[in-house]
C-alpha positions as CSV (number, residue, x, y, z in Angstrom):
1,X,-22.0,-31.0,-56.6
2,X,-20.1,-33.3,-57.9
3,X,-18.6,-34.3,-54.4
4,X,-22.1,-34.9,-53.3
5,X,-22.9,-37.1,-56.3
6,X,-19.6,-39.0,-55.5
7,X,-20.5,-39.6,-52.0
8,X,-23.9,-40.8,-52.8
9,X,-22.2,-43.0,-55.6
10,X,-19.7,-44.4,-52.9
11,X,-22.6,-45.2,-50.5
12,X,-24.6,-47.2,-53.1
13,X,-21.6,-49.4,-54.1
14,X,-20.9,-50.3,-50.8
15,X,-24.3,-50.8,-49.8
16,X,-24.3,-53.6,-52.4
17,X,-21.3,-55.3,-50.8
18,X,-18.4,-53.6,-52.7
19,X,-15.5,-52.3,-50.7
20,X,-14.8,-49.8,-53.3
21,X,-11.5,-48.0,-51.9
22,X,-9.2,-47.9,-54.6
23,X,-12.1,-46.5,-56.6
24,X,-13.4,-44.2,-54.3
25,X,-9.7,-42.7,-54.3
26,X,-9.4,-42.2,-57.3
27,X,-12.9,-40.7,-58.1
28,X,-12.1,-38.0,-55.3
29,X,-9.1,-37.5,-57.3
30,X,-11.3,-36.8,-60.2
31,X,-13.7,-34.8,-58.2
32,X,-11.3,-32.4,-57.1
33,X,-9.9,-31.8,-60.4
34,X,-13.1,-31.2,-61.9
35,X,-14.5,-28.9,-59.3
36,X,-10.7,-27.3,-59.3
37,X,-12.0,-26.1,-63.2
38,X,-15.1,-25.3,-62.2
39,X,-17.0,-28.4,-63.0
40,X,-20.5,-29.4,-61.9
41,X,-21.0,-32.0,-63.7
42,X,-18.8,-34.7,-65.5
43,X,-17.7,-33.3,-68.8
44,X,-15.5,-35.5,-71.3
45,X,-12.5,-33.4,-72.4
46,X,-12.1,-33.2,-68.2
47,X,-11.8,-36.6,-67.8
48,X,-9.8,-37.5,-70.6
49,X,-7.0,-34.9,-69.1
50,X,-7.1,-36.2,-65.6
51,X,-6.7,-39.9,-66.6
52,X,-3.7,-38.6,-68.6
53,X,-1.9,-37.6,-66.0
54,X,-1.3,-41.3,-64.7
55,X,1.9,-42.7,-65.7
56,X,1.3,-46.1,-67.8
57,X,-0.9,-46.6,-70.4
58,X,-2.8,-49.5,-68.2
59,X,-3.0,-46.9,-65.0
60,X,-4.8,-44.1,-67.6
61,X,-7.4,-46.7,-69.3
62,X,-7.8,-48.1,-66.0
63,X,-8.9,-44.0,-64.5
64,X,-10.9,-43.4,-67.3
65,X,-13.0,-46.5,-67.0
66,X,-13.3,-45.7,-63.5
67,X,-14.7,-42.3,-64.3
68,X,-17.0,-43.8,-67.0
69,X,-18.5,-46.1,-64.6
70,X,-19.4,-42.9,-62.6
71,X,-20.6,-41.0,-65.5
72,X,-23.2,-43.2,-66.5
73,X,-24.6,-44.0,-62.9
74,X,-25.1,-40.3,-62.7
75,X,-25.9,-39.5,-66.4
76,X,-29.1,-41.5,-65.6
77,X,-30.0,-39.2,-63.4
78,X,-29.3,-36.2,-64.9
79,X,-28.5,-36.0,-68.5
80,X,-25.9,-33.5,-68.2
81,X,-23.3,-35.8,-67.1
82,X,-21.3,-36.6,-70.3
83,X,-19.7,-40.2,-70.4
84,X,-16.4,-40.9,-71.9
85,X,-16.3,-43.2,-74.2
86,X,-15.0,-46.6,-73.4
87,X,-12.1,-46.8,-76.0
88,X,-11.5,-42.6,-75.7
89,X,-7.5,-44.0,-74.4
90,X,-7.6,-47.0,-76.9
91,X,-8.5,-50.6,-76.0
92,X,-6.6,-52.7,-73.2
93,X,-4.4,-55.4,-74.2
94,X,-5.2,-58.5,-72.0
95,X,-2.0,-60.4,-71.4
96,X,-3.3,-63.7,-69.6
97,X,-0.1,-65.6,-67.8
98,X,-0.5,-69.2,-68.7
99,X,-1.1,-71.1,-65.5
100,X,1.4,-74.1,-64.6
101,X,-0.7,-77.4,-64.5
102,X,0.9,-79.6,-61.6
103,X,0.8,-83.2,-62.2
104,X,0.0,-85.8,-59.7
105,X,3.8,-86.4,-59.2
106,X,4.8,-83.3,-58.7
107,X,2.2,-82.1,-56.0
108,X,3.8,-85.6,-54.6
109,X,7.1,-84.1,-54.7
110,X,5.9,-80.9,-53.3
111,X,4.4,-82.1,-50.2
112,X,7.4,-84.6,-50.0
113,X,9.6,-81.5,-49.1
114,X,7.7,-80.0,-47.2
115,X,7.5,-82.6,-44.5
116,X,11.4,-82.5,-44.8
117,X,11.0,-78.7,-43.9
118,X,13.1,-78.1,-40.4
119,X,12.9,-78.3,-37.3
120,X,12.6,-81.8,-38.0
121,X,9.7,-82.9,-35.4
122,X,8.0,-79.2,-35.1
123,X,5.1,-78.3,-36.3
124,X,6.2,-76.4,-39.8
125,X,7.0,-79.4,-41.6
126,X,3.1,-80.6,-40.6
127,X,1.7,-77.2,-41.3
128,X,2.9,-76.7,-45.0
129,X,1.9,-80.1,-45.7
130,X,-1.4,-79.8,-44.6
131,X,-1.9,-76.2,-46.0
132,X,-0.1,-76.8,-50.0
133,X,-2.4,-80.7,-49.4
134,X,-5.4,-78.5,-48.4
135,X,-4.6,-76.5,-51.8
136,X,-4.5,-79.3,-54.3
137,X,-7.4,-81.2,-52.7
138,X,-9.6,-78.0,-52.9
139,X,-8.5,-75.5,-55.0
140,X,-9.2,-73.3,-52.7
141,X,-7.2,-69.6,-52.9
142,X,-4.0,-68.8,-50.6
143,X,-5.8,-66.0,-49.0
144,X,-8.5,-68.2,-48.4
145,X,-6.7,-70.9,-46.4
146,X,-4.8,-68.7,-44.5
147,X,-7.4,-66.6,-43.6
148,X,-9.3,-69.9,-41.9
149,X,-9.9,-69.7,-38.1
150,X,-10.1,-72.8,-36.0
151,X,-14.2,-72.5,-35.7
152,X,-14.5,-72.4,-39.6
153,X,-13.7,-76.0,-39.5
154,X,-17.0,-77.8,-39.1
155,X,-18.2,-81.3,-39.4
156,X,-19.9,-80.6,-43.0
157,X,-16.7,-78.9,-44.5
158,X,-14.8,-75.7,-44.2
159,X,-16.6,-72.1,-43.9
160,X,-15.0,-69.6,-46.1
161,X,-15.9,-66.2,-45.1
162,X,-16.0,-63.1,-46.6
163,X,-14.0,-64.0,-50.0
164,X,-12.7,-62.2,-52.6
165,X,-16.4,-61.5,-53.7
166,X,-17.8,-60.5,-50.6
167,X,-19.6,-64.0,-49.4
168,X,-19.5,-66.7,-47.4
169,X,-19.6,-70.5,-48.4
170,X,-19.2,-73.8,-47.1
171,X,-16.8,-75.9,-48.7
172,X,-17.4,-79.7,-48.5
173,X,-14.1,-82.0,-47.9
174,X,-13.5,-85.3,-49.5
175,X,-12.6,-87.9,-46.5
176,X,-9.4,-88.0,-46.9
177,X,-8.8,-84.4,-46.7
178,X,-11.0,-84.6,-43.2
179,X,-8.6,-87.1,-41.9
180,X,-4.9,-85.2,-42.8
181,X,-6.8,-82.2,-41.5
182,X,-7.4,-84.2,-37.9
183,X,-4.2,-84.8,-37.8
184,X,-3.3,-81.3,-38.2
185,X,-5.5,-79.7,-35.6
186,X,-4.8,-82.9,-33.1
187,X,-0.8,-81.9,-33.4
188,X,-1.5,-77.9,-33.1
189,X,-3.9,-78.7,-29.8
190,X,-0.9,-79.5,-28.2
191,X,1.3,-76.0,-29.1
192,X,-1.1,-74.5,-26.6
193,X,-1.7,-71.6,-28.7
194,X,-4.1,-68.7,-28.1
195,X,-4.2,-67.4,-31.7
196,X,-7.6,-69.3,-33.1
197,X,-6.5,-69.0,-36.6
198,X,-5.9,-72.3,-38.5
199,X,-2.6,-72.0,-39.5
200,X,0.1,-70.3,-37.5
201,X,3.4,-69.8,-37.6
202,X,6.2,-70.3,-34.9
203,X,5.5,-67.9,-32.6
204,X,2.1,-68.3,-32.4
205,X,0.6,-65.9,-34.8
206,X,-1.2,-66.2,-37.7
207,X,0.8,-67.7,-40.9
208,X,1.5,-64.8,-43.2
209,X,1.4,-64.6,-47.0
210,X,4.8,-63.5,-47.8
211,X,6.4,-66.4,-45.2
212,X,4.3,-69.0,-47.0
213,X,5.5,-67.6,-50.8
214,X,9.1,-67.8,-49.6
215,X,8.9,-71.4,-48.1
216,X,7.1,-72.3,-51.3
217,X,9.9,-71.5,-53.6
218,X,12.2,-73.2,-51.7
219,X,10.0,-76.2,-51.7
220,X,10.4,-75.7,-55.5
221,X,13.5,-75.5,-55.4
222,X,13.6,-78.9,-53.0
223,X,11.0,-80.6,-55.8
224,X,13.1,-80.2,-58.8
225,X,10.4,-77.8,-60.1
226,X,12.2,-74.4,-60.4
227,X,13.9,-74.8,-63.9
228,X,10.8,-76.7,-65.2
229,X,9.9,-76.2,-69.2
230,X,7.5,-73.7,-68.6
231,X,7.2,-69.8,-69.7
232,X,7.3,-68.8,-66.2
233,X,8.1,-70.9,-62.5
234,X,5.0,-72.4,-61.2
235,X,3.1,-70.4,-58.9
236,X,1.6,-71.3,-55.5
237,X,-2.1,-69.7,-57.1
238,X,-1.2,-72.7,-59.7
239,X,-2.6,-75.2,-57.8
240,X,-6.0,-73.3,-57.4
241,X,-5.9,-73.7,-62.0
242,X,-4.6,-77.5,-61.3
243,X,-7.7,-78.6,-59.2
244,X,-10.0,-77.0,-61.9
245,X,-8.6,-78.6,-65.0
246,X,-8.3,-82.2,-63.1
247,X,-11.6,-82.1,-61.9
248,X,-13.0,-81.3,-65.5
249,X,-11.1,-84.1,-66.9
250,X,-12.7,-86.2,-65.0
251,X,-16.1,-85.4,-66.1
252,X,-18.4,-87.6,-67.7
253,X,-18.0,-85.8,-71.2
254,X,-21.2,-85.2,-72.6
255,X,-22.3,-81.7,-73.2
256,X,-25.0,-81.7,-70.4
257,X,-22.7,-83.5,-67.7
258,X,-19.9,-81.3,-68.8
259,X,-22.2,-77.6,-68.4
260,X,-23.8,-79.3,-65.1
261,X,-20.0,-79.7,-64.2
262,X,-18.8,-76.5,-64.4
263,X,-21.9,-74.9,-62.7
264,X,-20.9,-77.3,-60.1
265,X,-16.9,-76.1,-59.9
266,X,-17.7,-72.8,-60.2
267,X,-19.8,-73.1,-57.0
268,X,-17.2,-74.3,-55.4
269,X,-14.6,-72.5,-56.5
270,X,-16.4,-69.6,-54.8
271,X,-16.6,-68.0,-57.8
272,X,-19.2,-65.2,-58.3
273,X,-19.9,-66.2,-62.3
274,X,-19.3,-69.1,-63.8
275,X,-17.4,-67.2,-66.8
276,X,-14.7,-66.2,-64.0
277,X,-14.7,-70.4,-63.9
278,X,-13.7,-70.4,-67.7
279,X,-10.5,-68.5,-66.9
280,X,-9.3,-71.4,-64.6
281,X,-9.1,-74.1,-67.6
282,X,-6.4,-74.9,-69.4
283,X,-6.0,-77.4,-72.0
284,X,-4.2,-80.4,-71.4
285,X,-3.5,-83.6,-73.4
286,X,-6.3,-85.0,-71.8
287,X,-8.4,-83.1,-72.9
288,X,-7.2,-81.8,-75.9
289,X,-7.6,-85.9,-76.7
290,X,-11.1,-86.1,-75.3
291,X,-12.0,-82.5,-77.9
292,X,-10.5,-84.3,-80.7
293,X,-12.6,-87.6,-80.1
294,X,-15.7,-85.5,-79.7
295,X,-14.6,-83.4,-82.8
296,X,-14.5,-86.5,-85.1
297,X,-17.5,-87.9,-84.2
298,X,-19.3,-84.5,-84.7
299,X,-17.7,-84.5,-88.1
300,X,-19.2,-87.8,-89.3
301,X,-22.4,-87.2,-87.7
302,X,-22.6,-88.8,-84.7
303,X,-23.4,-87.4,-81.2
304,X,-20.4,-84.9,-79.4
């Protein structure tokens, strides 16, 4: 009974566009555990007992919430399915790592360090200059950049395919970014590489993330950013945070303009919901100055 319910539930989730791999694995484990005890429906006590087997509080809570979502769907069809309370194993403690917001000069230093990579005169320096410049200029995810194919480069921008939220969209480029990409493509064409990936490694295969991550750590040292005064070392993903924050700094600062800008920024970053974009925003001196100015205006009766 539960196995059949799970099969229908997984089919539904995948029909909606979700990969549903990890959730499927977890739910298979729960269903096997429940059926071993003769359960034909989700039982609260069984869900808690199964979730409690996980080694950490975070994993136990994740197990419980995965079963809870399954139980909610099944309960809508059959009230004999019990739905565990979301806080039955306590509330989650969300620890958000503060992003590192690069200054324009620091991004310049990173790109200069990339241009100095060895071997000099090879494609390697130009590849990393172009990759880092593209990340900084568009705020795209590193996974999206590395997944780009040659035919994803169009006259209207970059075609981003099947991303984190299982959708495609067109990413317009600034004219300066287009010119930099054209220079890279011209140099890449001389390689005679048969691989269709936009960014390729020395042997001609698609540039892997672990290689990029290792080189980026070297570039942080070369650019003098390894020991910056920050809770944690800057990450390559922080270029995306930086793009979002600097974009907001350039926005006209009235309430309607900011609202329109956030919606446009959310679309440009490829977020499924505008609330996902708020996660990328971080207070900077420029933004705090603008907030203080608007707060003072509101206090004295002006328009904020």
